[in-house]
N, C-alpha and C positions, 0 to 999 in steps of 0.2 A: 521408441525411443520419442520424447517429449521435446518438439523444439519449438524458438520462435523466432522466427527469422533464419532459421540457418542452427541456428545456437542451443544447445542441448542444455535443458533443465533439471536433468535427473542422470549430470555423471560425475561419479563421486572423485575424478578425474580433473575435474573443473566447476568452481564454484560460479551460477550466475548473479552477478551480482549487479543488485538494483538500485540506482541514487533516487531518492526518493526526495525529490523539491518540493514536495509538499504546497501551500503557499508563500513559500520563501520568495516569490517576486514582489509581492506587497502592491499589488495590481500595477506594474511597474512592466512592461512589454520587455524593455530594455533589460532590464534583472531578470526578465524571463529568460530571454536568450542569453543572456550569458550563466545562468545558471545550465544552461544545455551545453553549453562550450564548456564548461567546467568539471561538469558530469562525464564527458567525452576526455576529456584530456586527464581524466583519473583511470583510464581502461575500463570505465563500468561498462556493462552489456546492457542498459537501461538506464532513459532517465523517467519518473515519472512526476506529473503531478495530481491534481484532484477535481475533477470537474462537477460543480455544485455551485449554484446559487442559496446564499445565506436563507430564504425565504423558503425554501421548499424541504430545507434540513431541521431548522432549528424555532421555537417560539423567540419572541420579541422580548424576552424576561430578562434583570437585572444579573448580574453573574455575581455567584455566590463570592462574598467575602470573611476576612474575618478567621477561618480555619488554616490556614497553610499562610504563614509571612512569604514562603519564597513565589508561592503561586499571586499574593496578591500584586507583591512586588513586581511581578510577568506582568500582570493587566496592569501598573500603572503605568508601567515604562511602555505600551501600544498604547494607553491612550482611551482604555473601550470600559464603558462602563456596562452593558448589555451584549446579551447572545448574539446577537446579530452582527450587531457591529462585531466584534469578533471575526467570525463566521465569513464577513464580508470580506474581508481582507485575505481570504484563501482559495476560496474557487478559482480555477484558471479562466477567463471569459473564454466563451465558444468563439471569437473569430479569430482566436489568438493559436489554435488548437492544428492549426492546416500550417499555417506558416513557422510553426516550431515543428511540427512532425518533416516540414521541408528541410528544416534547418539539419535536427536530428540525422535524417538518413545522409544528407550530404557528411557527417562527421561521422559516420558509421555505426550511431550510435543507434539504439530503439528507443520508439516514443510511446511512452504507453501514460495511462490516467484511469485513476479508479473514481467508476458512475458511483452518486450517491441516490441513484432515483433511476426508474426502467425507463426514464426518458432521456437521460445524460445516457445511459449504457448504449440505449440504441445510438444516437448521435455519435458516440465513435466509434461503434460496430458498423453502421451504415452509411456515414459521410466523413468521416475520416481514416478508417478501415485499420483501427492500431490489431496488432496479429495476437491481443491475448488481453483478457479481463482481469483486475485484482480487485478484491470485494474486501471490504477495509472490516474490523473484526465485531463495528456496531452493527454491520449489515449481515450477518450472520445466520442471523433470525429472519432477515429479512426475504421470506419467501418470494414475492414475485421479481423481486431480481436477481435470484440462485437461478428461479426458471428460465428468464430470458436468458439469463450467460448459458445456460446449459444446453438451450437449444442453437445459441450459434453456433458448437461447433468449436472455440476458440480455447486453447488452454485454460484454467481457470487459476489464480491465484487465488488462496484463501486463508486470511487470516483469521486467529481464533482468542483473540484477548479476550479475559473475563469471560470466556465459553467454558462449559461442562463438558467430557465428553460426550455425554448424550449429546448436548445442543450440534454438537460436532458432528457425531453421527447422522443425527436427524439432519443435517444441514446439507449431505452427502447423498440420503437417501432424497432429496428432493430433486438433486440434481439428475438420480437414477430413474427416479418419475419421470420424469418432463422427458429424459430421452427414450423413456416408452422401454423400459428393463423391467421385466417381471422377477420381482424380487432383487437382490442384490447383487451387484454385479462388479468390478473393479473397475478404477475410475483412473486410468493410464496417464490421462490429460489434464489430473487435476496436482495442484503441490498446497498441502496443507501447513501454512507457514506458522511457528509457536511465534506466540507475541505475549510482551504484559504490555497490559495496556496503563503504564504509568511513563509522566513526562516530565523531566527524563528518568528512566528505569535502573535506579543504583544497583551495582553489579553485584550483590549477594543477592541481587532479587531475581535473576535473570531466568533460574530452574533451567538451565539449558538440557538437563536429561530427561524433560521433557518430550525435547524431539525424537528421544530413540523410543518413550509410551506411544508418541503419534504413530509411529514405525507400525505398533505394535497392533493398536487399533484401526486405523485407518489402512483400507488396502485402495490406495494412490498411487500417483507416478513419483511422488516424492514427497520430501519435507523439505524446511525451511525455516529460515529465522528471521523474521521483522524486527530490527534489533532498536529499540527507544534510551539503549544506554550512551554515557557518555566517550567510553572507549571505542576507540577506532584499532587498535590492533587484539588485546586479549579476547575479551569477548567475545567478536566474532569469526578468531582462531580456534577457540574453545567451542563455538554453536558448529562449524567442519568436524571437528573431532569428532563430537556427538551425531552426524551424519547428515549435517545439511549442505544440500547441494544448491539453496539459492539464499540468497542474503540480501535483506532489503535495508538501507543505512540512510538516513537523514542526510541530505547537504544541505550547506546556507554556504556564500560567497562570505570571500575574507572580511572581515570587521565589520559584519553584517549584525547591528544589535535593535534593528527595528522590526525587523521580518517576525512571524508568527512562532517559529521555530526555535528563535535568535537564544532563547533561555532553556532553550533544551537538548 
């Protein structure tokens, strides 16, 4: 049985819902608090942010323009031209983690955050005390982060956007090896999340039957869907029908047109 704060993630009769606040706080603490309150109000099981600094995860380069008009309009709306300007809007400042965790606890919702470095993961585990770790799709091949996550003994939510099945199995093997297993062993405390690395993801490209394929390929605690579509009803319901017991959905506040996820 796979649990986060007493709630099962592998229960076919209950979908574990993660409200992904992402960088939609726009570096405004009051907005971050409002996102936690809004997530709790929806009845979600967890609210999740992202822990990183722009300097540690991206180069200070010009953002690509001229390929996708919608993408170009999004960047213009945010008022950014460089990669670090964009990512600087998203990472949750470390001093905010503890008070937001306390707020989430008071509202009966679990605070989670995705670390984008080993240092960030250590901070979340050793200083904040998160009950699980989410690994972003882009870090599926980030072996040091996977190794650290494996040694914590915490449940791992592993996104798979843009990955091959071979890369997914290799990531699971890294986790197994870090735990000292000889050969392949079932990972009952890992949830593999199907994900399309498209922002937003058109509904006809969700490829939800991959959830069942992951079940065949991966001996893990369960499968889920990290949803980047704009649909809040049919696509999530179909994901659950395909076997997802964990659903991650991006959340923004009403009338928010300036955060990094506003157009997604």
